[in-house]
C-alpha positions as a printed Julia matrix, in Angstrom:
348×3 Matrix{Float64}:
 -36.68  -50.88   15.39
 -33.94  -49.62   12.49
 -36.51  -47.1    11.38
 -36.86  -45.64   14.47
 -33.07  -45.01   14.54
 -33.05  -44.03   11.23
 -35.54  -41.41   12.12
 -33.75  -40.63   14.74
 -30.31  -39.68   12.62
 -33.08  -38.19    9.93
 -33.77  -35.73   12.2
 -30.31  -34.97   14.34
 -29.04  -34.15   10.91
 -32.22  -32.8     9.96
 -31.52  -30.18   13.31
 -28.14  -29.98   12.68
 -28.37  -28.68    9.13
 -30.72  -25.74   10.27
 -28.49  -24.94   13.61
 -25.68  -24.33   10.63
 -27.54  -22.6     8.33
 -29.13  -20.35   11.61
 -25.43  -19.61   11.98
 -25.02  -18.84    8.53
 -28.29  -16.65    7.89
 -29.26  -15.75   11.4
 -28.03  -12.61   13.64
 -24.15  -13.43   14.08
 -23.34  -10.14   15.4
 -21.84   -9.97   19.41
 -21.52   -6.13   20.2
 -24.36   -4.11   21.61
 -24.33   -0.86   20.12
 -26.37   -0.84   16.44
 -23.29   -1.1    14.64
 -19.57   -1.17   14.8
 -16.69   -0.44   12.18
 -13.84   -3.09   11.62
 -10.78   -1.0    10.43
  -8.54   -3.54    8.53
  -5.27   -2.12    8.25
  -3.08   -1.43    5.2
  -1.29   -4.99    5.23
  -3.38   -6.81    7.93
  -3.25  -10.57    7.28
  -6.38  -12.9     8.01
  -4.75  -14.26   11.71
  -4.68  -10.47   12.67
  -7.72  -10.05   11.74
  -8.86  -12.89   13.62
  -7.69  -12.2    16.6
  -9.25   -7.76   16.01
 -12.54   -9.56   15.54
 -12.11  -12.32   18.74
 -10.54   -8.95   20.98
 -13.38   -6.79   20.13
 -15.97   -9.64   20.44
 -17.5    -8.8    17.35
 -19.37  -12.54   16.33
 -21.48  -14.63   18.16
 -18.98  -17.75   16.01
 -15.43  -16.41   14.91
 -15.31  -20.28   14.95
 -18.11  -20.78   12.32
 -16.55  -17.69   10.31
 -13.31  -18.92   10.19
 -14.56  -22.75    8.83
 -16.83  -20.46    5.36
 -14.32  -17.62    5.01
 -11.87  -20.91    4.45
 -13.48  -22.25    1.51
 -14.4   -19.07    0.53
 -10.89  -17.88    0.2
 -11.03  -15.35    1.65
  -7.98  -15.58    4.04
  -5.54  -14.72    0.86
  -8.82  -11.71    0.1
  -8.74   -9.52    2.46
  -8.98   -5.92    1.74
  -7.98   -3.2     3.76
 -10.86   -0.79    4.32
 -13.23    0.69    7.23
 -15.87   -2.38    7.41
 -19.83   -1.01    8.78
 -21.28   -3.98   10.46
 -24.68   -3.21   11.29
 -25.76   -5.53   14.49
 -27.86   -8.43   13.83
 -26.02   -8.85    9.98
 -25.64  -12.44    9.57
 -22.56  -13.71    8.72
 -23.1   -14.88    5.08
 -23.65  -10.98    4.5
 -20.61  -10.04    7.05
 -18.53  -12.06    4.88
 -19.65  -11.4     1.33
 -19.33   -7.08    2.63
 -15.4    -8.1     3.1
 -14.75  -10.2     0.86
 -15.73   -8.17   -2.24
 -14.39   -5.2     0.01
 -17.74   -2.93    0.41
 -16.33   -0.35    2.12
 -18.42    1.95    4.1
 -17.8     6.42    2.69
 -15.58    8.62    5.07
 -17.26   11.68    4.62
 -14.0    14.69    4.79
 -15.72   17.57    6.61
 -13.47   21.32    5.73
 -14.91   24.24    6.58
 -12.67   26.95    7.95
  -8.84   25.54    8.33
  -5.91   28.2     9.11
  -3.34   25.95    8.94
  -1.69   23.2     7.09
  -0.97   21.11   10.18
  -4.98   21.8    11.32
  -5.28   19.89    7.81
  -2.91   17.52    8.68
  -4.73   16.93   11.7
  -8.07   16.27   10.65
  -7.22   14.44    7.6
  -5.26   12.09   10.46
  -8.59   11.64   12.95
 -10.35   10.7     9.92
  -8.22    8.36    7.52
  -5.78    5.32    8.12
  -2.93    7.66    6.64
  -1.54    9.43   10.46
  -1.56   13.31    9.96
   2.2    13.0    10.27
   2.25   11.04    6.36
   0.03   14.34    5.72
   1.78   17.04    6.53
   4.89   15.5     5.46
   2.71   15.33    1.59
   2.2    18.45    2.03
   5.69   20.28    2.49
   6.92   17.87   -0.77
   7.63   19.93   -2.74
   9.04   18.44   -5.42
   5.4    16.64   -5.06
   4.02   19.63   -5.13
   5.45   20.77   -8.69
   2.72   19.23  -10.27
  -0.11   20.66   -8.79
   1.91   24.28   -9.58
   2.02   24.95   -6.33
   4.52   24.46   -3.22
   4.44   24.55    0.67
   3.31   27.44    1.31
   0.21   27.78   -1.96
  -0.6    24.41   -1.03
  -3.45   25.51    0.63
  -5.01   27.65   -2.1
  -6.04   23.85   -3.74
  -8.46   23.08   -0.86
 -11.94   24.18   -0.56
 -14.49   24.43    2.55
 -17.05   21.24    0.76
 -17.49   17.76    2.24
 -15.16   15.01    0.41
 -16.36   11.57   -0.17
 -13.21    9.01    0.39
 -12.74    5.6     1.43
 -10.75    4.92    4.98
  -7.36    3.42    3.24
  -7.01    6.17    0.85
  -3.9     7.72    0.47
  -2.53   11.64    0.48
  -1.81   11.05   -2.85
  -5.58   10.06   -3.73
  -7.05   12.48   -1.01
  -5.02   15.32   -2.62
  -6.13   14.36   -5.89
  -9.72   15.13   -4.72
  -9.19   19.23   -3.82
  -7.54   18.99   -7.59
 -10.21   17.9    -8.86
 -12.63   20.24   -6.9
 -10.19   23.35   -7.8
  -9.89   22.77  -11.51
 -13.93   23.15  -11.51
 -13.64   26.29   -9.61
 -11.71   27.59  -11.52
 -13.99   28.35  -14.86
 -12.5    30.66  -17.49
 -15.26   33.09  -16.16
 -13.59   33.3   -13.11
  -9.9    32.97  -13.84
 -10.7    36.1   -16.37
 -12.59   38.02  -13.35
  -9.07   37.2   -11.69
  -6.88   38.41  -14.69
  -9.24   41.97  -14.64
  -8.33   41.88  -10.7
  -4.56   41.67  -11.85
  -4.75   38.49  -10.05
  -4.22   35.08  -10.55
  -5.66   31.48   -8.5
  -3.25   31.25   -6.3
  -3.32   35.64   -5.18
  -6.9    34.96   -5.46
  -7.25   32.86   -2.87
  -4.72   33.83   -0.35
  -6.22   38.09   -0.71
  -9.47   36.0    -0.19
  -8.27   34.67    3.06
  -7.56   37.73    4.15
 -10.7    39.23    3.86
 -12.67   35.19    5.35
 -11.31   36.43    8.14
 -11.62   40.41    8.29
 -15.13   40.26    8.25
 -18.34   37.58    8.28
 -21.1    40.41    6.28
 -20.74   39.08    2.96
 -22.26   42.69    2.31
 -18.58   44.42    3.15
 -16.42   41.77    1.7
 -16.31   42.89   -1.95
 -15.21   46.58   -0.11
 -12.36   44.94    2.2
 -11.14   43.58   -0.56
 -11.33   46.12   -2.86
  -9.13   47.97   -0.2
  -6.5    45.46   -0.4
  -6.03   45.51   -4.22
  -6.06   49.38   -4.07
  -2.78   48.77   -1.05
  -1.63   46.3    -3.62
  -2.2    48.78   -6.79
   0.17   51.93   -5.06
   2.74   50.09   -2.85
   0.97   50.14   -0.07
   1.33   47.77    2.87
  -1.69   45.62    3.2
  -1.61   46.42    7.18
  -3.68   43.35    7.71
  -4.48   42.1    11.71
  -5.61   38.74   10.88
  -1.91   38.28    9.36
   0.08   39.43   12.15
  -2.3    36.93   14.32
  -1.0    34.02   11.78
   2.65   35.21   12.05
   1.89   34.58   15.9
  -0.48   31.64   15.18
  -2.64   32.76   18.25
  -6.02   33.61   17.15
  -8.09   34.23   19.8
  -6.08   37.43   19.88
  -9.11   40.04   20.43
  -7.23   43.41   19.74
  -3.9    43.04   17.95
  -1.48   46.32   19.88
   0.92   47.4    18.52
   3.57   44.91   19.84
   2.86   42.74   17.71
   3.26   44.58   14.89
   6.55   43.61   14.99
   6.52   40.16   15.38
   9.17   38.43   12.35
   6.82   36.88   10.15
   6.58   36.96    5.98
   3.25   37.01    6.92
   3.13   40.19    8.85
   2.15   42.49    6.14
   2.36   45.59    8.56
   6.17   44.49    8.5
   6.14   43.32    4.53
   4.69   44.65    1.91
   2.34   42.85   -0.66
   0.73   39.43    0.32
   1.89   37.29    2.54
   3.52   33.74    0.84
   0.69   31.48    1.3
  -3.19   31.64    2.72
  -3.81   32.03    6.25
  -7.51   30.46    6.74
  -9.5    28.15    3.64
 -11.96   30.95    2.24
 -15.05   29.94    1.38
 -15.85   29.62   -2.48
 -18.88   32.71   -1.75
 -15.75   34.91   -0.27
 -13.13   34.35   -3.72
 -16.39   35.42   -5.76
 -16.67   38.57   -3.37
 -13.41   38.94   -4.73
 -13.65   38.54   -7.49
 -16.57   40.86   -8.43
 -14.86   43.87   -6.14
 -15.74   46.95   -6.85
 -13.81   49.22   -8.53
 -13.11   51.71   -5.25
 -11.05   54.11   -4.06
 -10.87   52.93   -0.54
  -8.16   52.21    1.24
  -8.93   52.55    5.02
 -11.86   50.29    6.84
 -12.9    50.16   10.51
 -15.79   48.35   12.28
 -18.99   50.8    12.12
 -19.9    51.43   16.19
 -23.32   49.92   16.49
 -21.42   46.6    16.75
 -23.45   45.27   13.91
 -20.56   43.57   12.53
 -20.4    45.69    9.24
 -17.44   48.69    8.63
 -17.2    51.89    7.55
 -15.01   52.11    4.39
 -13.07   55.99    3.49
 -10.71   57.29    1.0
  -7.65   58.61    2.62
  -6.82   59.17    6.1
  -8.43   61.54    7.96
 -11.9    60.26    6.82
 -10.57   57.24    8.36
  -9.65   58.47   11.53
 -12.96   59.85   11.83
 -14.4    56.61   11.83
 -11.93   55.47   13.55
 -12.77   57.65   16.8
 -16.26   56.95   16.94
 -15.4    53.02   16.84
 -12.98   53.45   19.53
 -15.47   55.55   21.77
 -18.01   53.51   21.4
 -15.52   50.82   22.57
 -14.87   52.54   25.31
 -18.64   53.19   26.44
 -19.0    49.73   26.02
 -15.96   49.14   28.37
 -17.38   51.3    31.02
 -21.16   49.45   30.88
 -19.33   45.83   31.14
 -17.46   47.39   34.35
 -20.06   48.54   35.92
 -21.79   45.63   35.02
 -19.13   43.63   37.02
 -19.39   45.89   40.21
 -22.91   45.69   40.4
 -22.94   42.26   40.23
 -20.02   42.53   42.96
 -22.32   44.15   45.08
């Protein structure tokens, strides 16, 4: 009888061990999707973390997690960050990941941005620091002085690319990776090319931002840049339509009418000579290279070709330019008539 009781007791102990081992090493997640992202904010303590885990029903048994966590000193070693918990991960896998701070990287993909506000909004959606913290950083001239930029030219540091960070990266560290990419781009060869065009990294970037907004055709970018460099050389106003759109903060404008040219802004290159005080977008590295390799021309004007191919006709004098401009205007008028006729036909 005693032997039977003892065997039964051993079986129960063995079963308890197996069940506990299953709790530790078997699937421990309680959510339905393939993965869950656990965001542990900077300064969050262990009780707050457990409250979040329970609220979001992350684990099948938070109580078991707490029991194991308390025996591995995790409650005093909570590390902030973004953690990817995959469905059916075990309790030990999750705890080991959290205790070692193995965050999932966050990719910040920068394409064409136009304003510091756009940049800050993008950062605010991706990282723990919000958009207000980042815009404050971008406007801090005392801090930016270290990087030889100010609140107007700070965006010249930022190149379109994909940057990998951790979710709780600070604005300062986010920016430092931009600086590293900036330094990598500005090789001795590129610096020399800029110098030959009487430019530096800041002014070359600002000019490239205008070229970026003027045309999508790489074949035309060098000539467009040469137009503006020639105007700068003789003290002629750049008169670039994209700078007016930037001054108005209206990037959907299809045509820039005369009334818009009176806009009071240092970015309005119809009103003020020279380059604007900062870039009007983040140009691609390819556009910057087209600017740096811009040919020597006598062009002072350009206008879209009347075939609507996206390419431009370039001119050395105003009379020639007006001939091309009239051809383009005629093509626009004809296109408008066709569009109106099509609408009228559809309305019948």
